[in-house]
C-alpha positions as CSV (number, residue, x, y, z in Angstrom):
1,M,-90.2,-31.2,-39.3
2,S,-86.7,-32.3,-38.4
3,D,-86.3,-36.0,-37.4
4,T,-84.6,-34.7,-34.2
5,V,-87.8,-33.1,-33.0
6,I,-90.2,-35.2,-30.8
7,R,-93.8,-34.1,-31.1
8,A,-96.5,-34.8,-28.6
9,D,-99.9,-33.3,-27.7
10,R,-102.4,-33.9,-25.0
11,V,-105.6,-32.5,-23.6
12,V,-105.3,-31.6,-19.9
13,G,-107.5,-33.8,-17.7
14,A,-109.1,-33.0,-14.4
15,S,-106.2,-34.6,-12.4
16,H,-103.7,-32.2,-13.9
17,A,-105.8,-29.0,-14.0
18,G,-104.2,-26.3,-11.9
19,L,-100.6,-27.3,-12.6
20,R,-98.2,-24.8,-14.0
21,L,-97.0,-25.5,-17.5
22,R,-93.4,-26.5,-16.6
23,K,-94.6,-28.9,-13.9
24,Y,-97.1,-30.4,-16.3
25,L,-94.3,-31.1,-18.8
26,V,-92.2,-32.9,-16.2
27,T,-95.2,-34.8,-14.9
28,V,-96.6,-36.0,-18.2
29,W,-93.6,-36.1,-20.5
30,R,-90.6,-36.7,-18.3
31,Q,-89.5,-39.4,-20.6
32,I,-89.1,-36.8,-23.3
33,V,-87.9,-33.6,-21.5
34,G,-85.9,-35.5,-18.9
35,S,-85.7,-32.7,-16.3
36,K,-87.2,-29.4,-15.0
37,E,-84.4,-27.4,-16.6
38,N,-84.9,-29.1,-20.0
39,A,-88.6,-28.3,-19.7
40,R,-87.9,-24.7,-18.9
41,Q,-85.5,-24.4,-21.9
42,S,-88.0,-26.0,-24.3
43,I,-90.7,-23.5,-23.2
44,K,-88.2,-20.6,-23.6
45,R,-87.4,-21.8,-27.1
46,G,-91.1,-21.6,-28.0
47,E,-91.5,-25.3,-28.5
48,V,-94.6,-25.6,-26.2
49,L,-98.0,-24.3,-27.2
50,V,-101.2,-24.1,-25.1
51,N,-104.3,-23.9,-27.3
52,G,-102.1,-23.1,-30.3
53,Q,-100.3,-20.2,-28.6
54,V,-96.8,-19.9,-27.2
55,A,-97.1,-19.9,-23.4
56,E,-95.0,-19.0,-20.4
57,E,-93.7,-21.6,-18.0
58,T,-95.8,-20.2,-15.1
59,R,-99.1,-20.6,-17.1
60,I,-101.7,-22.3,-15.0
61,L,-103.4,-25.0,-17.0
62,L,-107.1,-25.5,-17.1
63,E,-109.1,-28.7,-17.7
64,N,-109.5,-29.3,-21.5
65,D,-106.5,-27.1,-22.4
66,R,-104.6,-28.6,-25.3
67,V,-100.8,-28.7,-24.8
68,E,-98.5,-29.3,-27.8
69,L,-94.8,-30.2,-27.4
70,N,-92.2,-30.0,-30.2
71,F,-89.0,-30.9,-28.3
72,D,-85.8,-30.5,-30.3
73,K,-83.3,-33.1,-29.0
74,Q,-80.5,-31.8,-31.1
75,I,-80.7,-28.3,-29.6
76,D,-80.9,-29.8,-26.1
77,Q,-77.8,-32.0,-26.8
78,L,-75.9,-29.1,-28.1
79,R,-76.7,-27.0,-25.1
80,R,-75.4,-29.7,-22.8
81,L,-72.2,-30.2,-24.9
82,Q,-71.4,-26.5,-24.5
83,G,-70.8,-27.1,-20.8
84,I,-68.5,-30.1,-21.2
85,E,-64.8,-29.5,-21.3
86,V,-62.5,-32.0,-23.1
87,E,-58.8,-32.2,-22.4
88,I,-57.0,-31.9,-25.7
89,M,-53.4,-33.2,-25.4
90,H,-52.4,-32.5,-29.0
91,Q,-54.2,-31.0,-32.0
92,D,-53.4,-30.0,-35.6
93,A,-55.4,-29.7,-38.7
94,D,-55.6,-33.5,-39.3
95,M,-55.5,-35.2,-35.9
96,A,-56.2,-34.6,-32.2
97,I,-55.3,-36.7,-29.1
98,A,-57.7,-36.2,-26.3
99,W,-58.4,-37.6,-22.8
100,K,-61.7,-39.4,-22.4
101,P,-63.0,-39.3,-18.8
102,P,-64.7,-42.4,-17.2
103,G,-68.5,-42.5,-17.5
104,M,-68.5,-41.2,-21.1
105,T,-69.5,-43.5,-23.9
106,Q,-67.7,-43.5,-27.2
107,Q,-70.7,-42.1,-29.0
108,Q,-70.9,-39.2,-26.5
109,F,-67.2,-38.5,-27.0
110,V,-67.5,-38.4,-30.8
111,Q,-70.5,-36.0,-30.4
112,L,-68.4,-33.8,-28.1
113,M,-65.4,-33.8,-30.5
114,R,-67.7,-33.0,-33.4
115,F,-69.1,-30.0,-31.4
116,K,-65.6,-28.8,-30.4
117,S,-64.2,-29.2,-34.0
118,P,-67.0,-28.0,-36.4
119,E,-64.4,-27.4,-39.1
120,A,-63.3,-31.1,-39.2
121,E,-64.0,-33.1,-42.3
122,L,-64.9,-36.1,-40.1
123,I,-64.4,-37.4,-36.6
124,W,-63.0,-41.0,-36.5
125,L,-61.5,-43.1,-33.7
126,P,-59.3,-46.2,-34.4
127,Y,-60.1,-47.9,-31.1
128,V,-62.5,-47.9,-28.1
129,V,-61.9,-46.9,-24.5
130,P,-64.8,-48.5,-22.6
131,K,-67.3,-46.3,-20.8
132,P,-66.1,-47.2,-17.2
133,A,-62.5,-46.4,-18.2
134,S,-60.5,-43.3,-18.9
135,G,-57.7,-42.9,-21.5
136,L,-56.1,-41.2,-24.4
137,L,-57.9,-41.4,-27.8
138,I,-56.6,-40.6,-31.2
139,V,-59.0,-38.6,-33.3
140,A,-58.7,-38.4,-37.1
141,K,-60.2,-35.3,-38.6
142,T,-59.6,-35.8,-42.3
143,Q,-60.1,-38.8,-44.6
144,A,-56.4,-38.8,-45.5
145,K,-55.4,-39.0,-41.9
146,K,-57.9,-41.7,-41.2
147,E,-56.4,-43.9,-43.9
148,E,-52.9,-43.2,-42.6
149,I,-53.9,-44.2,-39.0
150,I,-55.5,-47.4,-40.3
151,A,-52.3,-48.5,-41.9
152,K,-50.2,-47.7,-38.8
153,Y,-52.8,-49.4,-36.6
154,Q,-52.7,-52.6,-38.6
155,Q,-48.9,-52.5,-38.8
156,S,-48.6,-52.4,-34.9
157,A,-47.0,-49.0,-35.3
158,I,-49.0,-47.3,-32.5
159,R,-47.5,-47.8,-29.0
160,L,-50.0,-47.9,-26.1
161,G,-49.3,-47.7,-22.4
162,F,-51.7,-48.6,-19.6
163,T,-51.8,-48.0,-15.9
164,V,-53.8,-50.7,-14.0
165,I,-54.5,-51.7,-10.4
166,C,-55.0,-55.4,-9.9
167,H,-55.7,-57.8,-7.0
168,G,-52.8,-59.4,-5.2
169,L,-49.0,-59.2,-5.1
170,V,-47.8,-60.1,-8.6
171,P,-44.7,-62.3,-8.9
172,D,-41.5,-61.3,-10.7
173,D,-42.4,-63.5,-13.7
174,F,-45.9,-62.3,-14.0
175,L,-45.5,-61.1,-17.6
176,D,-44.6,-64.7,-18.6
177,I,-47.6,-66.0,-16.6
178,V,-50.0,-63.6,-18.3
179,R,-48.6,-64.5,-21.7
180,A,-49.0,-68.2,-21.0
181,H,-52.7,-67.7,-20.7
182,T,-52.9,-66.6,-24.3
183,D,-50.7,-69.2,-26.0
184,G,-53.5,-71.4,-27.2
185,N,-55.3,-71.4,-23.8
186,A,-57.5,-68.3,-24.2
187,A,-61.1,-68.9,-25.0
188,P,-62.3,-67.2,-28.2
189,L,-63.8,-63.8,-27.6
190,S,-67.2,-62.8,-28.9
191,S,-67.6,-60.0,-31.4
192,A,-68.9,-57.9,-28.6
193,D,-65.4,-58.1,-26.9
194,T,-63.5,-56.6,-29.8
195,E,-62.3,-53.0,-29.4
196,T,-60.8,-52.1,-32.6
197,G,-62.0,-49.0,-34.4
198,I,-61.2,-50.5,-37.7
199,P,-64.0,-50.3,-38.7
200,S,-64.8,-47.7,-36.1
201,P,-68.1,-48.0,-34.2
202,T,-68.3,-44.2,-34.4
203,N,-67.5,-43.3,-37.9
204,D,-68.8,-40.0,-38.9
205,A,-70.6,-39.1,-42.1
206,D,-68.2,-37.1,-44.3
207,R,-70.0,-33.8,-43.9
208,P,-67.5,-30.9,-43.8
209,N,-68.2,-28.2,-41.3
210,S,-71.3,-30.0,-40.0
211,T,-72.4,-30.0,-36.4
212,Q,-75.0,-32.7,-37.1
213,L,-75.3,-35.1,-34.1
214,H,-75.3,-38.8,-34.8
215,P,-78.3,-41.0,-33.8
216,P,-77.6,-43.7,-31.3
217,P,-75.7,-46.6,-33.0
218,K,-77.5,-49.9,-33.5
219,K,-76.4,-52.5,-30.9
220,R,-74.8,-55.7,-32.1
221,Q,-76.2,-58.8,-30.4
222,R,-73.8,-60.5,-28.0
223,T,-72.9,-64.1,-28.9
224,S,-71.5,-65.2,-25.5
225,K,-73.2,-65.5,-22.1
226,S,-71.9,-64.0,-18.9
227,D,-72.9,-64.3,-15.3
228,S,-75.8,-62.1,-14.0
229,K,-73.5,-59.5,-12.6
230,E,-71.7,-58.9,-15.8
231,S,-74.9,-59.0,-17.9
232,D,-76.6,-56.5,-15.7
233,N,-73.8,-54.0,-15.8
234,E,-74.9,-51.2,-18.2
235,D,-71.3,-49.9,-18.3
236,D,-69.9,-53.0,-19.7
237,E,-68.5,-52.4,-23.2
238,G,-71.8,-50.8,-24.3
239,D,-70.2,-49.0,-27.2
240,E,-68.0,-51.7,-28.7
241,G,-70.4,-53.6,-30.8
242,D,-71.4,-51.2,-33.6
243,E,-70.6,-51.6,-37.2
244,G,-69.0,-48.8,-39.1
245,D,-68.9,-48.0,-42.8
246,E,-65.8,-50.1,-43.5
247,G,-67.7,-53.4,-43.4
248,E,-65.5,-56.3,-42.2
249,E,-63.0,-55.7,-39.4
250,A,-59.6,-54.9,-41.0
251,A,-57.6,-56.4,-38.1
252,N,-59.8,-59.6,-38.0
253,D,-58.0,-62.5,-36.3
254,G,-60.7,-65.1,-36.4
255,G,-62.3,-64.0,-33.1
256,R,-59.2,-64.8,-30.9
257,R,-57.5,-61.6,-29.8
258,A,-53.8,-61.9,-29.3
259,L,-52.2,-60.4,-26.2
260,R,-50.1,-57.6,-27.4
261,L,-48.2,-56.9,-24.2
262,D,-44.6,-56.0,-24.6
263,D,-43.5,-55.2,-21.1
264,L,-44.9,-54.9,-17.5
265,S,-43.4,-53.2,-14.5
266,V,-44.7,-52.8,-10.9
267,Q,-45.1,-49.1,-10.0
268,C,-46.1,-49.7,-6.3
269,V,-47.7,-52.2,-4.0
270,T,-50.4,-51.4,-1.5
271,R,-51.7,-53.4,1.4
272,S,-55.5,-54.1,1.5
273,N,-58.0,-55.8,3.8
274,N,-60.0,-56.9,0.8
275,A,-57.2,-58.3,-1.4
276,D,-54.2,-58.6,0.9
277,Y,-52.2,-56.7,-1.7
278,L,-53.0,-54.3,-4.6
279,S,-50.4,-54.0,-7.4
280,T,-50.2,-50.9,-9.6
281,L,-48.7,-51.8,-12.9
282,A,-47.5,-50.1,-16.0
283,L,-48.2,-52.1,-19.2
284,A,-46.5,-51.4,-22.5
285,S,-48.6,-52.6,-25.5
286,H,-49.1,-51.8,-29.2
287,S,-51.9,-51.8,-31.7
288,P,-54.3,-53.3,-32.5
289,L,-55.7,-52.6,-29.1
290,S,-57.6,-55.2,-27.1
291,S,-57.8,-54.2,-23.4
292,V,-60.5,-56.8,-22.9
293,T,-57.9,-59.5,-23.7
294,I,-55.6,-58.1,-21.1
295,R,-58.4,-58.2,-18.5
296,H,-59.2,-61.8,-19.4
297,C,-55.5,-62.8,-19.1
298,F,-55.1,-61.1,-15.8
299,L,-58.2,-62.8,-14.5
300,R,-57.0,-66.2,-15.6
301,A,-53.6,-65.5,-14.1
302,G,-55.2,-65.0,-10.7
303,H,-54.7,-61.2,-10.5
304,P,-57.9,-59.6,-11.8
305,I,-58.0,-55.9,-12.5
306,I,-60.3,-53.9,-10.2
307,G,-63.6,-53.0,-11.8
308,N,-67.2,-54.0,-12.5
309,S,-66.7,-54.8,-16.2
310,A,-66.2,-58.2,-17.8
311,A,-63.2,-60.2,-16.6
312,T,-62.6,-57.9,-13.6
313,R,-63.3,-58.1,-9.9
314,P,-64.4,-55.2,-7.6
315,L,-63.2,-54.5,-4.1
316,K,-65.9,-54.8,-1.4
317,T,-65.2,-51.2,-0.4
318,H,-65.1,-49.8,-4.0
319,K,-68.1,-51.2,-5.8
320,D,-69.4,-49.2,-8.7
321,K,-66.3,-47.1,-9.0
322,G,-65.5,-47.9,-12.6
323,L,-62.6,-49.7,-14.1
324,Y,-59.0,-49.3,-12.7
325,M,-57.4,-49.6,-16.1
326,S,-56.4,-46.4,-18.0
327,L,-54.7,-45.8,-21.3
328,T,-52.2,-43.2,-20.0
329,S,-49.6,-43.0,-22.8
330,L,-49.4,-43.5,-26.6
331,T,-46.8,-42.9,-29.4
332,I,-47.7,-42.4,-33.0
333,D,-44.9,-41.5,-35.4
334,E,-42.5,-39.2,-33.5
335,L,-45.3,-37.9,-31.2
336,T,-45.5,-39.3,-27.6
337,I,-48.3,-38.2,-25.3
338,T,-48.6,-39.1,-21.6
339,H,-51.2,-38.3,-19.1
340,A,-51.2,-38.8,-15.3
341,E,-53.2,-41.6,-13.9
342,P,-56.7,-40.7,-12.8
343,D,-57.0,-39.2,-9.3
344,K,-59.2,-42.1,-8.2
345,F,-56.3,-44.5,-8.5
346,D,-54.3,-42.8,-5.7
347,F,-57.4,-42.3,-3.7
348,L,-58.1,-46.0,-3.8
349,R,-54.5,-46.9,-2.8
350,Q,-54.5,-44.4,0.1
351,R,-57.8,-45.6,1.4
352,E,-57.0,-49.3,1.3
353,Q,-53.6,-48.7,2.9
354,R,-55.2,-46.6,5.7
355,F,-57.9,-49.2,6.4
356,W,-55.3,-52.0,6.4
357,Q,-53.1,-50.1,8.9
358,R,-56.1,-49.7,11.2
359,A,-56.9,-53.4,11.0
360,Y,-53.2,-54.3,11.6
361,E,-53.0,-52.1,14.7
362,K,-56.2,-53.7,16.0
363,R,-54.7,-57.2,15.5
364,L,-51.5,-56.2,17.1
365,A,-53.4,-54.9,20.2
366,L,-55.3,-58.1,20.5
367,V,-52.1,-60.1,20.4
368,Q,-50.5,-57.9,23.0
369,Q,-53.6,-58.1,25.3
370,S,-53.4,-61.8,25.1
371,G,-50.0,-61.8,26.7
372,K,-48.2,-63.2,23.6
373,V,-44.7,-61.9,23.2
374,L,-43.6,-60.9,19.7
375,D,-40.0,-62.1,19.8
376,D,-38.9,-61.5,16.2
377,D,-39.7,-60.3,12.8
378,D,-41.4,-63.6,12.0
379,D,-44.0,-63.0,14.8
380,L,-44.7,-59.5,13.5
381,E,-45.1,-60.8,9.9
382,W,-47.6,-63.3,11.3
383,V,-49.7,-60.4,12.6
384,Q,-49.3,-58.4,9.4
385,N,-50.1,-61.2,7.0
386,S,-53.2,-62.7,8.5
387,Y,-55.1,-62.3,5.2
388,G,-56.7,-65.5,4.1
389,K,-55.4,-67.3,7.1
390,E,-57.0,-68.6,10.3
391,P,-58.7,-65.7,12.2
392,I,-56.6,-64.3,14.9
393,A,-59.2,-65.2,17.6
394,Y,-58.8,-68.9,16.8
395,I,-55.0,-68.6,16.7
396,L,-55.0,-66.9,20.2
397,G,-57.7,-69.2,21.4
398,E,-59.8,-66.4,23.0
399,K,-62.1,-63.5,22.2
400,M,-63.3,-60.6,24.3
401,F,-67.1,-60.3,24.5
402,H,-69.2,-58.0,26.7
403,G,-66.2,-57.3,28.9
404,H,-65.3,-61.0,29.4
405,R,-62.5,-63.1,27.9
406,F,-63.9,-66.3,26.3
407,V,-61.9,-69.3,25.4
408,I,-62.8,-70.5,21.9
409,D,-61.7,-73.0,19.3
410,R,-62.8,-73.9,15.8
411,T,-65.7,-76.0,17.1
412,C,-67.6,-72.8,17.9
413,L,-68.5,-69.5,16.2
414,I,-66.3,-66.5,17.0
415,P,-68.3,-64.1,19.2
416,R,-69.2,-60.8,17.3
417,P,-69.5,-57.4,19.0
418,S,-72.9,-57.0,17.3
419,S,-74.2,-60.0,19.4
420,E,-73.7,-58.0,22.6
421,T,-77.1,-56.3,21.8
422,L,-78.7,-59.6,22.8
423,V,-77.1,-59.6,26.2
424,D,-78.0,-56.0,26.8
425,A,-81.6,-56.7,25.7
426,A,-81.9,-59.7,28.0
427,V,-80.5,-57.8,31.0
428,A,-82.8,-54.8,30.3
429,W,-85.8,-57.1,30.1
430,L,-85.0,-58.9,33.4
431,E,-84.5,-55.5,35.2
432,T,-88.2,-54.6,34.4
433,R,-89.5,-57.9,35.8
434,E,-89.8,-59.0,39.4
435,I,-88.5,-62.6,38.9
436,A,-86.7,-64.0,41.9
437,K,-84.7,-66.6,40.0
438,P,-85.0,-65.9,36.3
439,R,-84.2,-68.9,34.0
440,I,-82.5,-68.4,30.6
441,L,-82.3,-70.7,27.6
442,D,-79.6,-70.1,25.0
443,L,-80.0,-72.1,21.8
444,G,-76.9,-72.7,19.7
445,T,-74.8,-71.6,22.6
446,G,-71.3,-72.1,21.0
447,C,-68.7,-71.0,23.5
448,G,-71.5,-69.9,25.9
449,N,-70.8,-66.2,25.4
450,L,-74.5,-65.1,25.4
451,L,-75.7,-67.2,28.3
452,L,-72.6,-66.7,30.5
453,S,-72.6,-62.9,29.9
454,I,-76.2,-62.7,31.0
455,L,-75.6,-64.8,34.1
456,A,-72.6,-62.7,35.0
457,A,-74.8,-59.5,34.8
458,V,-77.7,-61.1,36.7
459,P,-76.3,-63.1,39.6
460,S,-79.7,-64.6,40.6
461,A,-80.3,-66.1,37.2
462,T,-79.7,-69.6,36.0
463,G,-79.7,-71.0,32.5
464,F,-79.3,-73.8,30.0
465,G,-77.1,-73.7,26.9
466,V,-77.8,-76.1,24.0
467,D,-75.5,-76.9,21.1
468,I,-75.3,-79.8,18.7
469,S,-71.5,-79.8,18.8
470,Q,-69.8,-81.8,21.6
471,G,-66.7,-79.7,21.2
472,A,-68.6,-76.4,21.5
473,V,-70.3,-77.6,24.7
474,Q,-66.9,-78.6,26.2
475,V,-65.6,-75.1,25.5
476,A,-68.7,-73.5,27.0
477,E,-68.3,-75.6,30.2
478,A,-64.7,-74.5,30.5
479,N,-65.8,-70.8,30.1
480,R,-68.5,-71.4,32.7
481,D,-66.1,-72.9,35.3
482,R,-63.7,-69.9,34.8
483,L,-66.1,-66.9,34.3
484,L,-68.9,-67.6,36.7
485,T,-66.6,-68.6,39.5
486,S,-64.7,-65.3,39.1
487,S,-67.8,-63.3,38.8
488,C,-69.4,-64.9,41.9
489,A,-66.3,-64.2,43.9
490,K,-66.7,-60.5,43.2
491,E,-70.3,-60.4,44.4
492,E,-70.8,-59.2,48.0
493,A,-74.5,-59.8,48.0
494,A,-76.3,-63.0,49.2
495,P,-74.6,-66.2,48.0
496,V,-75.8,-67.5,44.6
497,A,-76.2,-71.0,43.3
498,P,-73.0,-73.1,42.6
499,T,-71.5,-72.5,39.2
500,V,-72.5,-75.9,37.7
501,S,-76.2,-75.5,38.7
502,R,-76.3,-71.9,37.4
503,A,-75.3,-72.9,33.9
504,Q,-76.0,-76.4,32.4
505,F,-74.9,-77.2,28.9
506,L,-76.5,-79.9,26.7
507,V,-75.3,-81.6,23.5
508,K,-78.5,-81.6,21.5
509,G,-80.1,-80.2,18.3
510,M,-82.2,-77.1,18.9
511,A,-85.4,-78.7,17.7
512,Q,-85.0,-81.7,20.0
513,V,-85.1,-79.7,23.3
514,T,-88.0,-80.5,25.6
515,V,-89.1,-78.8,28.8
516,A,-89.5,-82.2,30.6
517,D,-86.2,-83.7,29.6
518,D,-83.9,-80.7,29.3
519,L,-85.3,-77.8,31.3
520,G,-86.2,-79.4,34.6
521,G,-89.9,-79.5,33.8
522,I,-90.3,-75.7,34.0
523,A,-90.4,-73.3,31.0
524,V,-87.9,-70.5,30.9
525,D,-88.4,-66.7,31.3
526,V,-86.0,-65.7,28.5
527,L,-84.9,-67.5,25.3
528,V,-81.9,-66.0,23.5
529,C,-80.6,-67.3,20.2
530,N,-78.1,-66.2,17.6
531,P,-79.2,-68.8,15.0
532,P,-77.4,-69.7,11.8
533,Y,-78.8,-67.3,9.2
534,L,-76.4,-67.0,6.2
535,D,-77.6,-68.3,2.9
536,K,-74.6,-70.2,1.5
537,A,-75.8,-69.9,-2.1
538,V,-75.9,-66.1,-1.8
539,I,-72.5,-65.9,-0.1
540,E,-70.9,-68.0,-2.8
541,R,-72.2,-65.8,-5.6
542,K,-71.4,-62.4,-4.0
543,H,-68.6,-61.1,-6.2
544,H,-68.4,-57.9,-4.2
545,M,-67.9,-59.7,-0.9
546,G,-64.4,-59.3,0.4
547,K,-62.3,-62.3,-0.4
548,Q,-60.8,-62.2,3.1
549,Q,-64.3,-62.3,4.6
550,R,-65.2,-65.4,2.6
551,L,-61.9,-67.1,3.5
552,A,-62.4,-66.2,7.2
553,L,-65.9,-67.8,7.2
554,G,-64.3,-71.0,5.9
555,F,-62.6,-71.5,9.3
556,E,-65.9,-71.4,11.3
557,P,-68.3,-74.3,11.6
558,D,-70.8,-74.4,8.8
559,E,-73.6,-75.5,11.1
560,A,-73.2,-72.3,13.1
561,L,-73.3,-70.1,10.0
562,Y,-75.6,-71.4,7.3
563,A,-79.3,-72.1,7.2
564,G,-81.8,-73.2,4.5
565,D,-84.9,-71.4,3.4
566,R,-82.8,-68.4,2.3
567,G,-81.4,-68.2,5.9
568,Y,-84.8,-68.3,7.7
569,A,-85.0,-72.0,8.5
570,W,-84.0,-71.8,12.1
571,Y,-86.2,-68.8,12.8
572,R,-89.2,-70.8,11.7
573,T,-88.1,-73.9,13.7
574,I,-87.6,-71.9,16.9
575,H,-91.0,-70.2,16.4
576,T,-92.6,-73.6,16.1
577,H,-91.3,-74.8,19.5
578,A,-90.9,-71.5,21.5
579,H,-94.4,-71.5,22.9
580,Q,-93.5,-74.8,24.7
581,W,-90.1,-73.5,26.0
582,V,-91.1,-70.0,27.2
583,Q,-93.3,-69.0,30.2
584,K,-96.4,-67.0,29.8
585,D,-95.4,-63.4,29.3
586,G,-91.8,-64.5,28.7
587,C,-89.7,-63.2,25.9
588,V,-87.6,-64.4,22.9
589,I,-84.5,-62.4,21.9
590,L,-83.1,-63.2,18.4
591,E,-80.2,-61.9,16.5
592,C,-81.1,-61.0,12.9
593,G,-79.0,-60.9,9.8
594,K,-78.7,-57.7,7.7
595,G,-81.9,-57.0,5.9
596,M,-83.8,-59.9,7.5
597,M,-85.7,-58.1,10.2
598,D,-89.0,-57.6,8.3
599,T,-89.4,-61.2,7.3
600,I,-88.5,-62.4,10.8
601,R,-91.2,-60.1,12.2
602,E,-93.7,-61.8,9.9
603,I,-92.6,-65.3,11.1
604,W,-93.2,-64.2,14.7
605,A,-96.4,-62.2,13.9
606,D,-98.3,-64.1,16.7
607,W,-95.9,-62.7,19.3
608,R,-95.9,-59.1,20.4
609,V,-92.9,-57.1,19.2
610,V,-91.3,-55.4,22.2
611,R,-88.5,-53.7,20.4
612,A,-85.9,-53.9,17.6
613,I,-82.4,-52.9,18.5
614,Q,-79.7,-51.7,16.1
615,D,-76.0,-52.6,16.5
616,N,-73.2,-50.1,16.5
617,Q,-73.2,-50.0,12.6
618,G,-76.8,-49.0,12.5
619,W,-78.2,-52.4,11.3
620,D,-81.4,-53.9,12.8
621,R,-79.6,-56.6,14.7
622,C,-81.8,-57.8,17.7
623,L,-85.5,-58.5,17.9
624,V,-87.3,-58.9,21.2
625,V,-90.7,-60.5,21.1
626,Q,-93.1,-61.4,24.0
627,K,-95.3,-64.4,24.3
628,M,-98.9,-63.3,24.2
629,T,-101.3,-64.5,26.9
630,Q,-103.6,-67.1,25.5
């Protein structure tokens, strides 16, 4: 029996009796057949026997039936290859130049070329284009051509051109900067990072006119460590570490790959909310090829190429979209072949530019609403180039929240639209209760946006705002004096309590609040809190998080953002004390971070969950729990 055939047999048990044959194959031997269609084709080819007889796919199996499978992998692979088209840019009797699409491994490409060129003496590639990338590949089809290409490859006689998109606006002297990072400064690369095909990782056995498929190559062990993201990426250079039949690498340079970059030109520049700028570059290089060296040098120069491979950096909005580095031109002898950049390159640029334009128009509207006059081009540039700088809310000194304009500064967190769900939840709760003078407690009040928005909506209510920051409390008091006075003036109903007595602000840690000392000896009806819930360690290792987002967080006070215990520390602290602060049948309304709702529910399991509310983006954002009667 051919070594491409996988054989298995099994007696049908009671749990599988009554299944049709095709469903049985997929249920029991999915790791072999892979899919329903593969199972159907295998049955059609007569590879499946029931009790020693060829069976139909609709055969209903009985208990104790014996099913035998003789699944031919080679036939299945050939069938799949028939449906794959390969773009051949040039072809003669000795050589072909073809375009490898992203997502195809080098081994798969060789199998495909072998299938498309059964007359070839061999299929051999001098270099590797990584799986996540696309690019032009030279294919030698005869032994003589292979030896000729090896000589040209080693003599740097093959010219190679790349199109790449990298982070940032590259300076005019960027080529010199990149080269500087290879002149004795580049760390030695592991054998897994080499990309030469000399020896080729996909050398074919010299079997003329053979359509024999190659077994998967044996992986070479990596000799360098990478961070968890890179080591978990199955697309990362998975086909570059295989030995061919030539033995030692002909272009060996002691493990340090030189940067063979002859020229660099900027094709276009795109604005981006995630990287401020994106630069599309044309690179002129020559053999021997080492695209991984180019990526490392770009990374060290501060302008990493977009991707998820080693020495690249993804965009937050374009994770898992492959590598934005493509080998789009090559010259060998008098033959020059060029290919257009992949469609995804232009899609990325248009998308980033469109989103940046929306954000710019939003910033511009905020500036205009604040009353600031843009006098000249410098003012307009200030709005355009806010990337990585102080958030515009801090610059303007104000932020709209729940229909009110709040004064803010860097002592307090910038109010988020998603936090408006807490105000809506508190107002809705109070509307269902007959409480003459409801009392509210806002922990971590910041600029007072939660408490003051609730009091503005419920004129009979009073409240307390607590924050550990003296500066934040001063900002909250300023907002109280302005907002509650104006909201009271609009009311035509019975007069309400004076502004100061309606909202009192305390400088104190949340865990130190007591009913006797701080709440006038009476527990409150509603406790609202947007506690710190970011895990700083997680934020710092999130490669996919937008750089602008990380920079913006750096302007806000850490004590308002980050919490221990994976972000849950303050939820536990508030839970410990809430039964003292809240009246019987009162409620606690908490803002929850993304993906944290289930654990927060567990922390508050001894309180009754009233409702969970989603924000405008569909995230579980607000949890309302009620104190159970003892």
